[in-house]
N, C-alpha and C positions, 0 to 999 in steps of 0.2 A: 830359268829362273827365273824371267818373265816370263811364259807361259805360266805357268807355275801361280806365276803372282796375279795376274791378267783372270787363271780360274776362280783364286781366289774371292776377286773384286764381284763378280759375276759372280759368285754363290750365297753371297749376302746381299745382293742385288736381288737373286730372285727368294731368298727369304724372306726378305723385307716385306715382298712385293706379296709372300706365297701365309706371312701373319696377316697384311692387311687387307686379301680379299677371303681369307680363307675365316678370321676372328673380327664379323661388323659391332662387335659391342667395344670391340678397343676401336676402330676404326671413328666408332662414333665415339665414344671420346676425346680422341685426338681430335678431331677436327671442330666434338664442343670447345673445346681446350685453345684449340691454335684462335676459331671464332671471340673468346670470351677476352681474347690478345691485344687484340688486334681494332675491336669495339669499346670505345669507355663509357660512360656519361658524364655530364658536364652538365653547369644550369645557368640559363640567362637569366642575367639581370632583368630584362624585360617581363619576366614573374613577376617580379612586386611594384611594378607598374606603377598599378591602385596602391598600394601603402607611401611611393613617393609623391605622389596624386594629393595625397591625405597629408603629405608632413612623419611622417613613420616608419624612411628609410636613409638612413647615410652611407655609402657607396663608399666606404674607409671601411668600414665592417664584414663587407660582402666573404670575405677569402674564412672569417670566420664560420660567416653561416653557413659558405659550400657544407666544409668539415664537419663543422660541429648541429647541426640543424639537421642537416638532411646528407654528411660522408658521404660525402662525395672528393673530386681530385680534380674535375675542371670550373673553373670559370668564365663565364663568357659572356663579359661584357657592353653599356647599352650607349651613348654619350650623353644622353641627356641628362642625367642625375650625379655625371663630372659639373653642373655648374659652371659654366666657367673658366673649369681647374688642371681644363685637361692641358696647358703651358705651366704651369704650376710646377715645378723641380722634386719642391717639397712633400705637395702631395704628391705624386708619381712616383719616389721612391718611397713616402709609405704603403703603398696599395700595392710594389712590389714587394717590401721588406716581408706586412702583411699574406701577402699568396706565399711568398718563399715560411716564412715559419709555419705556419697550417701545411705545408706541403701540395701545394693548391698550383697546378699548370694554368693559363692569366691564356687563353686564344684566341679570340677575334673583340676587334672593340663590331655594334655593330655602330655607323653614322646618321645617323637622321639629323642634316641642315635645316631645324627647326624655332620658331620662334616662339618660346614657352606662353607670350604673353597675347599676343593673338592667331598662334596657331598656324601660320602662315609658312609655308615649305620656301624653303633657301633657295641658295642659289643650286643649279640645277648641272649635271656632266651634262646631261642630254636635251640642253635646250636649245633651241634654232641661234639664239641671239648669241652670237661667240664675248662680244667679253665676259658676258655670263660665264658664260664656260670657265672663260678663261678667270674669273674671281672663286666659279666651282674647286677650280684644282688645287687654286693660291688656302679654300676657306678645308681639303681634307685635308692638304699638306701637317698642320698640327695634330692632326689626330695618328697619322703614319706616326711620328717623331711620340704622340704618347702612350702609342701600340708595341710601337718599336722599345719608350722604357721600363712598360710593368711589365714587356718579356710575353706578348701576345707578338702568334704570328703573322696576322691579318687585318686588318679589316674593313667592313660589309658597305657601299655603295647602294645607293639612291639611283634611277636613268629615269627622273620621275618625267614630262613631253607630253603635250596634248599632240604634238607632229605624228604625221605620218610615219609606222614603220619604216620605210626606207631611210628617210631620214631625221627618225634616231638611226639607227647604224650603221651610218655616215662619221654622226658628231658623235658618235659614241669613243665612235672606231679612232677618231683624233685627241678628242677628249680622255682620253681612260688610256690609254699610248702612252700621253704625257705624263702624266701621273703615272703608273708606273717607269718608269724614268726617274722619277724620284724613289717613289716606293722601293722597286729594285734594287739599286744601292744602300738601302741599310734591312735589305732581305726582307720587308715585309711585303705581304702579299697583298693582293685587291681576288673581294669572290661579292658575287651577284646576287645578290637573293634575288629570286622566283616572286616582285613586289606588286604581284599585276602592273597592269597596264601589256607593254609590250614585253617588259619581261617575265609574267603570268601564260604568254605563250613559251613553251620550252623551244617546240621551236626554229626559233628566233633567234634566243635566247648562246643557245649551244654556234648555231651560227656567228656566232657576234664574237663569240670565244674563241672562235676557228681562225673570221678571220684578224684578229689579230694578234697570236697564241705566241703566246708568251707563259715563258712557265711558271710565271709569278699570278694569271691568272687565274684562275677559276670561279667556283659556282658552288651555291650554296644552302642545297634542296628546302624547303618547306613544308613538309606538312600542310598548314592552312589552305582550304577551299580557297579564301578571299583572295590566295595569295599567287590565283592559276585563272580566278578574272580578269579574263583580258580587256575584258567592259562591265563597268559600270557606274552609279553611280555617287557623284559624288561627294560623299555621308562622311563625314571623323567618325558616327556610331555606334560604328558594325551591323547596320542594319542598312545599308548599300546594297540593293536590288542589285544583278546579274542577270548580262545580254549577252556574254557572251564568254564562258567556261570552257576551258583548259580541261581534258580530262587526270588526277594531279598522283594517277598512281601508272599514266605512264609518262607525265613530268617528269617524277621525280629517280624513273627507270631513266629519262635520257640524261636526265643532267647529275646522276648520279658517275660516269667515270672522268665530271672534274671538277668534283668534290672538295673540297676543305676544309669539310665542319656538317653539317645536319643535322634542322634546326626542325626538333621533334614537337609538333604546334600542338600543346593543346585546347579544349576551352573549355566540352564536358562528358561528364559519367552517367551512364545509367547504377541502375543497384545493383550490376555485379565489375564493376572495375572497368567494365569497356569507356571507352573511351567513343561520342556520339557521330560525331563527324569524320572520322577517319578511321577503317582500320588494320590497325597498329603489326596483326601479326600479319600483314599484306605489306603493310612497310617493312618494316623490320627486313625481310625475309628477302623483299629484293636489297635493301642491303648486305643483306651475308653475300644473296650470291657476286654481289660488282667487286671490286676489286678498292676499297673502298676502310680503308684506316685511321684511328682516330679518333672525336667526339659525338656520339648526338646529343648535342642538347634538353635539354625540357624548355619548353618556352609554353606554362600557362597561363591562360588568355582571358580567360569567364573571370578575375576577378576586376580586370582593365574595361568587361563586357560590363557586365552590373555598375561598374562605377560612371562612364561616360552612355550608355544604355539606357538605364537606371531600369534595367533588369535583375530582381532578384532569386536566379533561378541554381545558381553556381555555387562553386564549392571555396569557400577560402582561400587567398594564394595559398596559406602557407599546405591546405588540405590536396589541394589543386596539383599541386607542387607534389607531394608524395605523389600521389594518386600515378600521375602520369609518373617518374616513380619506380613505380612498382611494376604498372604497365614495362617499362622498358629492360626492364629487369623480367618481367615473365620470358621473354622471346627473345635477347641476347640469349 
């Protein structure tokens, strides 16, 4: 009886293997279905940055926009449009309820500790000054609480510093480890985006992740060219010159094993609908070959470049989001 059962099971596996090997069409369909299930598209709130600065964007309507305007089911938030209401339980409950009502999954809050009046960066987790680092830890805790309240899985942090990569590595390990003690208790992950500077060096960032070695710490690979600029002018209008550029395709590949989200940064499109600064087909192929599962977020940056750099050659916010969505859907 046992031999017959064993033979039956072996025959099933042989038959399955024969079907998959002899039926490439079936195999491709199964693979395509698997990829479509493991990769989803979300919308990053930063795409509306230009509308926000013009006073035309209300964060409380974000979930409705994601669903009704763009027919997506994932929302990625940005700290600035919270307008100081990140500790307001009524506002946070409203955001979560609206996401639930529209069937939206909230994923990440991109945290920028930025003074909107002076455009000056706030306290940094990578500061050489210990007092500033400790304050930066405290400044991030409300955002961890906010992420938990609205149903997100993670917050994105920055590691701004002019210090050497060795110094930044040392102090970042200390501050991130302390922040993880707080976030892990709430089951909220910390993700680090390649956001220029030392984090633009993917090998450096991976080394940092490995040294801390915490399951609640990961990366947020961003397609942006300036995001992989290790050394550039301190220019806020997107026209900064890069003096040390990291290969962004290699960078994304290196960051993918630790990714808890992906930022599909887009800026400009040609007449055929291709993004002119990033080969989306190549990027999506890298993602498909990885073990990443989850949301690839649309982060359209063209409109805000027009606002800050006084350029007038980019698509509008709405058209840019649609163009990015079309590209992702084409290759996913």
